[in-house]
LOLUMFI-841555 format. One record per residue (C-alpha): y, x, z; residue in one letter. Coordinates in steps of 0.02 Angstrom, whole numbers, plus 32768, in hexadecimal, padded with zeros to 4 digits. Layout:
N
YXZA
...
//
This chain:
710
7FFD7FF37FFAM
80B680347FDAA
8122806F805BN
81AF7FD8804AP
823D804A8081S
821880C98003L
822F804D7F83Q
82D2801E7FB7V
82EC80CC7FCCL
82BA80DC7F09A
832A803C7ED1L
83AF80B17F1BS
839D812E7EABI
837580CB7E0BT
841480697E33L
8473810A7E4AG
842E81447D97A
848980CB7D4ET
853681187D73A
85A2813E7CE5A
859582067CC4A
863B82647CE9A
865F83167CF4P
8674833E7DB4L
871583C97DD3P
872B83A57E7EN
868283907EB0M
8656834A7F76S
85B583397FB5Y
858282B68023P
857482C480DBM
84D182C58134A
84C3829581EEA
84B3832F8267R
84798332831CS
846383A183A4E
83A4839C8399H
8349844A83ABA
829F847D83C6N
8286851F8442V
81EE85938400Y
81B686278460H
8259863284C7G
82B586188423V
8344857F83FAN
833B85558364V
83C084BE8331P
8383842D82B6D
841583DA82A1P
83D8837381FEY
832A83428254H
836A82868244G
834382968173L
829482A781A6E
828F81F181BCD
829E81B48111I
829280FE8139D
833D80FE819BA
83C980AC8146P
843B813F8161E
83BB81AA8104T
839C812F807AR
846E8127806FA
848081F38062W
83E982027FF4V
842481727F79G
84D581D37F70A
849082827F5AE
842582237EC7A
84DA81D97E79R
852882947E8FL
848982EC7E42S
847D82627DADT
853982747D7BQ
854283307D6FY
84A583477D05L
84DD82B67C9BA
857D830A7C86A
853E83B17C3AI
854783957B7DP
84A583E27B42D
843183777BB4R
841182F47B35D
83ED83767AB4A
837B83EF7B24I
831183587B53R
8311831D7A8ES
82CF83CC7A66R
824F83B87B09L
81FC83247AB8R
81E683687A24K
818B83F67A54I
811C839D7AD0W
80ED83157A51N
803C83767A21F
7F8A83377A3FE
7F23837A7AB4R
7E6E83827ADEW
7E0583A97B86S
7D7684197B70A
7CE783857B4CP
7C48836E7BCAE
7BB683187BC2R
7B5882C37C37H
7AD682667C05G
7ACD821E7B56E
7B8D82147B5AF
7C15828D7B43W
7CC582827B94F
7D6D82CE7B7DY
7E1982B67B80T
7EA982A87B0EH
7F53828C7B0EN
7FB3826B7A65D
804D82B37A9DG
80CA82597AFBL
804181E27B5DQ
807681D87BF9N
7FBE81FE7C36Q
7F2C82377BDES
7EA981BD7BA6V
7DF381D67BCAI
7D8281D07B28F
7CAD81C67B2FV
7C4E81F37A9BM
7B9182027A54P
7BBD82B57A38D
7C40833F7A11P
7C4182FE7949G
7C498252794BR
7CD281CB796FP
7D0881A77A1EA
7D4D811E7A77R
7DB881007B03V
7D6B80E07BA5L
7E0380E37C26L
7EB980F07BEBD
7F2381007C91P
7FB580D87C22N
7F9380237C21G
7F9480187CEFL
805580197CF6S
80E9800E7CADG
813A80B97CBBD
809981267CB9G
809F815C7D67T
7FD981117D96I
7F7981AF7D83A
7EC481D57D5AL
7EAB82457E09A
7DF282767E07A
7D5682307DA8Q
7C9E82457DAEA
7C2382257D23I
7B6681E87D5ES
7ABB82507D20A
7A9081DE7C93N
7B5481C27C66G
7B56810B7C7DR
7BC681087D16L
7C79814A7D23F
7CCB815C7DC4A
7D8C816D7DCEY
7E1581787E3EA
7EBC81467E1BL
7F5E81907E7BS
7FF9811B7E78D
80B1815C7E5FA
807C82127E84G
801F82087F29S
7F88826D7F6AD
7F3681C67F9BW
7EC0819B7F28Q
7E5C80E97F07T
7DAB80FE7EB3W
7D56807E7E33H
7CBA807A7DC7V
7CC4805C7D0DR
7C2580307CC7D
7C1C80A57C26V
7BD880407B9EQ
7C537FA37BBDS
7CD07FDD7C07G
7CE97F6F7C7BK
7CF27F937D35D
7C847F7B7DC9L
7CD27F197E57P
7CC77FC57EC3D
7D6C80047F01V
7D88807B7F8AL
7E2480BD7FD4K
7E7681318043W
7E2081C67FFCS
7E8382677FCEK
7E6383047F7FF
7DBB82CA7F5FS
7D4382DB7EDCG
7CAA826A7EC2A
7BF182977E9CS
7B59821B7E70W
7AB082137EB8R
7A3982337E18P
79EF818B7E2AD
7AB3813C7E13G
7A9B80D17EA6S
7B4481177EEFG
7BBF81B57F01F
7BF6821D7F86Y
7CB4822E7FB0Y
7D2482468038T
7DBB81DF807FA
7E1781DB8129Y
7E35815581A6D
7EAC80D68153E
7F628105819FP
7FE5808681C2R
803A804B8127S
80E480898175S
80A1813C8183D
802A814C80E2A
809A81C08098L
80E6821C8139K
805D823D81B4A
7FF182BE81E0A
7F2F829C8184N
7EAD82D681F4A
7DED82D281FDY
7DBA82BF8148Q
7D11826C813AK
7C85828780CBL
7C3681DA8081Y
7BA281938014F
7BE080F17FBEH
7B58808A7F73R
7B83801B7EE2L
7B917F6A7F12G
7BB47F7A7FB6S
7C777F648015P
7CC18012804FQ
7CBD7FCF80FCS
7BE97FF680E9Q
7BFF80B680B3D
7B7E811680EFA
7BDB81AD8161L
7B7E82438129V
7BEA82DF8171Y
7C8782F981F5A
7CBE83818251R
7D0983338302R
7D3883EE8339D
7DCA83EE82E9D
7E4D835E8277P
7E6983DD81E3N
7DBD83FD818AW
7DC183E580E3Y
7D1A83A18098L
7CB783997FE5K
7C1683607FC9G
7BB083787F22T
7B16834C7ED8V
7AB283D07E84T
7A8983DB7DCBE
79D983B07DF9D
79F383257E7AG
799F83707EF8R
7A2383A27F89Y
7AD4837B7FBBL
7B2984177FC4V
7BCC8404804AI
7C50847A804EE
7CD4847980D8A
7D7484CE80E9T
7DF584CB8189H
7E9284B28135G
7EBB851580A8D
7E5D85B980E1E
7E10860F8065V
7D5D861280A5Q
7CE1857F80BDN
7C46854D8104T
7BB2850D80A4V
7B38849580B9L
7AA1842B8083I
7A3983798091Q
79A983888038D
79A882C97FDCL
78E882C77FA6A
78E08248804AQ
793A81E980AEE
79A1821B8149N
798D82C38127Q
79EE833E81A1P
7A9583938164V
7A678454817EV
7AD684F48169P
7AB8856580F0V
7B6085D2811CI
7B88859181DCA
7C27860881E0Q
7CB885FB8175P
7CD086BD8155N
7CF086BB80A2A
7CEE86407FFBV
7C4E86097FD5Y
7C6185BC7F44D
7BBA85657EFCV
7B9385627E4DI
7AFC851F7E4CG
7A3A85217E76N
799C854D7E1CV
791284E47E82G
7930852C7F2FT
79A585B87EFDT
7A6E859B7F11L
7AD7861A7EA1Y
7B8486277EF5V
7C20869A7EDCR
7C5A86E27F7CT
7CD387697FAAD
7C64877F8044Y
7C69884F8062L
7CBE884B7FA3T
7D6988117F9EP
7D6988077EC4R
7CC387997ED6Y
7C1C87A17EAER
7BA4871C7E88I
7B0787287EF8V
7A6586C27F02A
7A4486677FBAI
797F86387FC0P
79A6858E8031L
78EB85AF8090E
7954866A80D1H
7A05865D80CAP
7A2E86EB8132A
7A92875880D2P
7A0087F480D0A
79B3877F8068S
7A35875C7FDFW
7A22879B7F3ER
7AC887E77ED3T
7AB987A77E1DI
7B5A87D07DF1V
7BB788727E49S
7C7988797E82Q
7CC488DC7DEAG
7D6F890D7DC9A
7DAE88637D85D
7DAC87CE7DF7T
7D26873E7DDEI
7D8486A57DD5D
7D0B86397DD2G
7C5F85FE7D79A
7BE685857D3FT
7B3B857C7D21L
7B15853B7C64V
7A7985567BF6G
7A1885C07C65G
7ABC86387C86Q
7B46864C7CF4L
7BEB86607C93I
7C5D86CF7D04A
7D2286BE7CE1R
7D8C874A7D1AY
7E35877A7D30L
7E72881A7CEDR
7F2A88397D16D
7F3687717D0BA
7EEA874F7C72R
7E3E87037C52S
7D85876A7C2DA
7CE9871A7C11V
7C4C875E7C29R
7BB087127C1ER
7B1A87377C9CY
7A5D87137C8DA
7A1986D67D3AL
79C4876B7D66D
7A8487D07D49G
7A78880F7CB0K
7B0988167C36L
7AEE87A37BA7V
7BA087C87B52G
7C4587BB7B6AE
7CA2872A7B1EL
7D3287587A8FQ
7DC986FF7AC3L
7E4486D47A34P
7EC487387AA5G
7F0A877C7B4BP
7F1486C47B8EG
7EB686327C05T
7E0485FD7BE9A
7DC085737C55S
7D2F85067C3AG
7C87852C7C35F
7C3984847C78Q
7B91844F7C48G
7AD4844C7C8EH
7A3884BB7CA0L
79F284987C06Q
7A8C84807B90D
7A8584E47AEEP
7B4E84FA7AF8A
7BF884E57B51T
7CA084C17B32Y
7D35851A7B63Y
7DFC85047B5BL
7E6285A57B34Y
7F1585B27B28S
7FAE86317B4DS
8071863A7B65F
807286257A8FT
7FD485D07A74S
7FBE85157AA1P
7F1584D17B07P
7E9284DB7A62T
7DD384B17A90V
7D3F85207A52Y
7C7985087A64S
7C1185997A9BV
7B6385997A58E
7B0A85FE7AECL
7A7A86547A9AA
7AEC86B87A25S
7BA2869E7A69G
7BE2866279C8T
7C73860179E3T
7CB2856C797EA
7D638523797BL
7D538466799FW
7E0D842379C1H
7EAD847879B0T
7F58843279C3P
7FED842B7945K
807D84577986L
812683F37952K
81C48469794BG
818D84F379ACF
8140856B7942N
80EB860879BBP
80D58694792CE
819986A37944D
817486D17A1CY
811787567A73E
80DF87697B13T
80FD882D7B6BT
8096885A7BFCS
80E588DF7C73V
80E189017D2AF
8178890F7DA8S
816F89637E3ET
8193891C7F02S
81EF897C7F88P
814A89C57FD2D
810B89F67F31G
809989607EE9T
8084894E7E2CR
80BC889A7E0FV
8074884A7D6EP
810787F57CF0L
80DB878E7C60F
818287987BE9I
818687077B71V
821787157AEFA
824286F97A4DR
8213878E79DDK
8291881E79C1G
82F787D77A55V
837B88517AA4K
838088957B20R
842E88AC7B4DD
843B88537C0CG
8476879D7BB7T
83CA87357B91N
83C086A27C1DP
832A86CA7C67T
82B386577CC6L
824786B07D5CL
81C2864C7D91Y
815886787E20G
80D8861B7EA1Y
807386AE7F28G
800A863F7F8EG
7F6A85F07FC8F
7F0686547F5DN
7F40860C7EC6I
7F41865F7E18S
7FBF864D7DA0L
7F9586857CDBQ
7FC986707C33P
7FC885CF7BF7A
801B85567B79F
80B3850C7BB4S
8126846C7B61P
81C2849E7BD2A
818E855B7BAFV
8195854F7B03A
823B84E27B00G
828E85637B6AW
826E85F17B00V
829C858D7A75Q
834185847AC1L
835286327ABAG
8328864B7B6CG
82A186C97BBBV
821386937C1DY
81BE86F57CA8V
811B86E27D0CL
811787507D9AA
806687787DE9I
809E878D7EB2L
801F87A87F32R
7FD9871C7F97G
7F9586D17F03G
7ED086EE7EC7G
7F0787567E29E
7EBD87FC7E6BY
7E4387B47F00G
7E4687AC7FAER
7EB3883E7FE2A
7F2B88117F71W
7F37874A7FACH
7F2B879A8069E
7FC488108051A
803787698030G
8000870880C4M
803586F1816AK
80A1878981ADI
808D87CE8108H
80E0873F80AFK
819D87A68098Q
81228816802FN
812487707FA4V
81E287687FBDF
81F588217F96D
817C88147EEED
81FB879A7EA6F
829387F17ECAI
823A88907E80G
822288247DE5A
82C787F17DDAA
831388947DF8E
829888D17D7BY
82D388627CEAL
8388888E7D0DI
8374895A7D15A
8305893E7C6EQ
839988C97C30K
833588337C20W
83BF87E87C72T
843287ED7CE1D
8467878B7D9CP
84EC87257D3DQ
845B86DD7CAAR
83A886E67D2BL
8378865C7D86A
82DA86407DF2I
825A85AE7DFAW
81C5856C7E53G
816E84DF7E95R
811784B47F40S
80F785697F86N
8159858F7EFFG
81F085287F2EG
81D685917FE5L
81E886377F70L
827886037F27V
82D985CE7FC7G
82C28669802DA
82DB86DB7F8ET
838F86897F5CL
83BF86988015E
8370873E8029Q
83D287897F6ER
846587057F4AP
84A6878A7ECFD
8413879D7E5AL
840B86E47E1EF
848186747DE5A
841B85CC7DE5A
8380859A7E5FA
830985057E4BV
828C84DA7ED2P
8227844D7EAAQ
81D9840C7F31V
81D584957F9CG
81A484B0804AV
825384D7808AM
824384A88152D
81C7853D8186M
81D084FB8225L
81978441821AH
811F845B8187F
8081841C81EAR
80C88390822ED
80BA83218188F
801682ED8121T
7FAA837A810AV
802B83F98132G
7FB7844281C5K
7F4884778162G
7FB98500810DW
7FC1856881B0E
7F3A85AE8166S
7FAC861480E6D
804F86058134F
8021863881FCG
804C85C88296S
80FA85AD82F8I
806885B98386D
804786728369D
80E986E68399P
80DD87548319D
80BA86C88292E
8145866482CBF
81CF86FD82C7R
818587278223A
819E866181F2I
824E864F8232L
829A86FA81D0R
828986AE8120Y
826885E48142S
82E585A480C8P
8334851F8134L
833A857E81BAQ
83998628815DN
842185C98109V
84D98604813CK
857385E3811DS
85F3864A80BBG
857086898046V
858B86817F8CN
84ED86267F55Y
84BD860E7EBFP
84A985587E66A
840F85027E9FV
83BD84627E65L
834F84267EE9V
82C983B47EA8T
824B833C7F10T
81F982957F09G
820082057F5FD
813B81F07F76H
811782987F8ED
8099829B801FD
8067834C7FFCR
811183978019V
8170832C807BF
82188306802EP
8267831E80D3A
825383D980B6H
82BA83D6800DS
833983418064F
836083C88106K
8380845A8089F
83FC84148014T
847383CD80ADA
8470847380E8A
849984C9806CM
851484588028Q
8564844C80D4R
8561851E80C9A
85A4852F801BD
8606848F7FF1P
868284E37F82H
861B85567F25G
859C853D7E9CR
855184937E84A
84B684737EF9I
846A83C27EBEL
83BC83637F00L
837683127E6FR
82EE82907EBAI
8270823C7E31E
8232819B7E64T
818B81657E62R
815C821B7E57A
80FE82817ED9G
80C583437ED3H
80BA834A7E29G
7FFB83167E0BA
7FF682817D7CG
80BD82847D62K
80CA821B7CAAP
8104828D7C19T
81AF822E7C17T
81D882507CBEK
81A283167CAAL
820F83327C0CI
82A882D57C5BD
828E83437D00E
827B83EB7C92T
831B83B97C33A
8382839E7CC0D
833E843C7CFFI
836684A97C6FF
840884617C59A
844384717D0BF
83F785457CFFV
8463855E7C57R
850585047CB3E
84EC85757D31A
84DF860B7CB3M
857D85D27C53G
851685A77BC2L
855184DB7BE4E
85FF84AE7BEAR
864184037C2ER
//
């Protein structure tokens, strides 16, 4: 159920958007109410004057947010070339996109977008060489395209399609089941699921999924989520009768995942405490009813990513004693590490993932953040390395033990996502589908791979995308993007937004920062907790490199990041405001002393650290964007973005940071808050909203660089 107060908030923003656009030479920011609220941590008194903005239902908050929305709408609409940028982006965005097809039973399934559809459509076909029909079109579920497919699971025989929908960008999912042959939904509806996949029993009698207890309607988008549970849903029965299979009662912050092995013999349960990059593994034998759940890996001391099984042997990707990962075979009869067999050893490149297809292990590697793919026999013998079209990103490679072929998706910064098939016996590849771009010629652009250096000597990879022959004279408008956290790896991949920026004459730079997973565990841990400052140093070092090498200069350099990357942008613009013309923190974690108070924030302590620990608190306080806003600083122009339904990073992070920045620098460059209605953290955002948001970001940044004049 939607939060009624947020509906009022969304209405006020929508009404504000209809105001006439006009230049704002004497811009005056709305005044947010301040209080004497403060908190004491380890003897340190920390003021929190905008604490009231955490109550997004309060009339005062709604009034302030509405005024901020009207201001940003007027400002952005008055930028002369914004509409032209939007038109250019629409043309580039308008190209067909396919996912790699996957076989389930007698059917093949894939997604397709004709170019400007708000949501991709699910298709089903008898085989990849024959015509397909629509199985599910989310675009017909809402007039504005804000109901999105969040997850899906297909039964072993391919006849039942379980799918989860999210509304208005929320992380909450509602599960439905569709009969593949008839295209009609069964009566089953399962609510209050979040971050959940699903996995069918082999007989199609039902599936496993996770859910939380139903929250109070007023707190659904704000309250901390606790005690995720793994259930089995039997088709045709109400959700209230779903069987509880597994739960952790010792701590509220365990996340669970249940997967049935391909042979249907075992339910494999992976349990992770918060967002820690380590997990336990448990199994339940499904050969007989009511078998106990027993541990295979009892202690979460490393990553244990279960790839699949052959009989009673599990194949697992792990960084236990090998920080860049290896693949091991674990016999279920004797699962202690002494009985493991190493199938694929750790090498110089990080093993980013693996699948078990056609009797082979297909391992995807990261080589300086670019994909490499190798095929191994089940005894570990190298079968061959796949020859990719170029330095980019390859994903997919799904399938079953007996499949003769698999499909994968490849793209790079200048190559749109293209689907290939792989014959597993020979390693021969063939093109299945490739997009035809409109308004963008990849041959006109190139990607340069370089390394910048952080103050401690760490080499940081940079991908620089620009028009061929661009002059390095220090005048190029440049966007520097980064993330640096949670073991998440960034790779070169095609983006209509990036294509649009470089077509405008800009340079786009992706920085591979510590805190990510590109180089394994050590790279991740070097950007965690008390070492988080390394991530900001890496980003600053990248900016200084671009300036020193005359790609750009501080008057033409902007920084951009989302979520944890929004935190990165907030901290970096405060530490080195002299380096940047503009900064765009999107859906950022800006109040680091309170992130654990909302929705799933408690789980982020695994990466950020805890304010309960004195050393971690001091490290957090030194860089937290909200607490480090200072008056009298000449900040770059800042465009803060959030979504009114963001129940991942609660919108109050952006609200409080914007209010503090505007008060600290009321007469400097523009500091604006852009609030997207019926939008969340970003997943499932419709194409129309993506294009509008990107156009606003580019127009704002270009004006801050002096490229747009009112």
